[in-house]
N, C-alpha and C positions, 0 to 999 in steps of 0.2 A: 301113873294115878296116884293120887293121894288118899288119905284114909277116908275123909268125908265125902269125896266127890259123888259117890251115887246119891247121897242125901242131898248135896248141892243141885244136881240134876233136877230135883222136885221143887226146889225151893227158889233157885236163881231163874229171874225172869229175862228173857231176851230184851236188851236194851235200845234196840232200834229194828227198823224194817218193817215188812209186811206183818211179822208175828210179834211185834213189841208187846211187851208185858206177858207174854205167854211163857209158861215154865219151859225150861229148855228139854226136859222129859217129854213134853206134850208137842214139840214140833214135829212136822210130818217129815217122813222118810225123803221125799223128794227134795225138800228144801235143805235137809242135812247132806244129801247127795250133792247138792250144788256147791255146797261150802267145799265139800270134798275135792271137786273138780277145779273149783276157782281159787280155793285155798282159804284156810281157817284163819280169822283174826288173830292178832297176838294177844298174849295175856291170858287170864283166867277163862274168858268167855270162849276164846278159841279152844283153849284146852278141854273145856266141857262140851263144846259142840263137837269136836273130834271124838271124845269118848261116847257121846249119844249116838253119833254116826256109826261107830264100831258096834255098838249095842243093837242098834236098828238093822244094820247090815247084816248081822249075825243072827237076826231073829231073836234077840234075848230080852226084848222089852219086858217080859214076865219077871225077869230078875228084880225089877223096881217095884212089883206089886206088894211084897211084905212091907217094903218101907212106905207106900203109900198108905196101905192098911194102918201102920203105926202112927202116921201123921193125922188121920182123921180123928 
């Protein structure tokens, strides 16, 4: 994980697919689980999707709330 990855989860948008233009932090758990089963894409998007999957899978989405509040 890189230093700014948690912030990137809130600002980086999904570039394609059913949830195109939705923030990675806002993707549903079943979609993240599909990537975990089928394979994450290469590059930054894949790394962020894998991180968000781990956060969601371990029920830690609340960790992002202080960052969401700071963005508002």
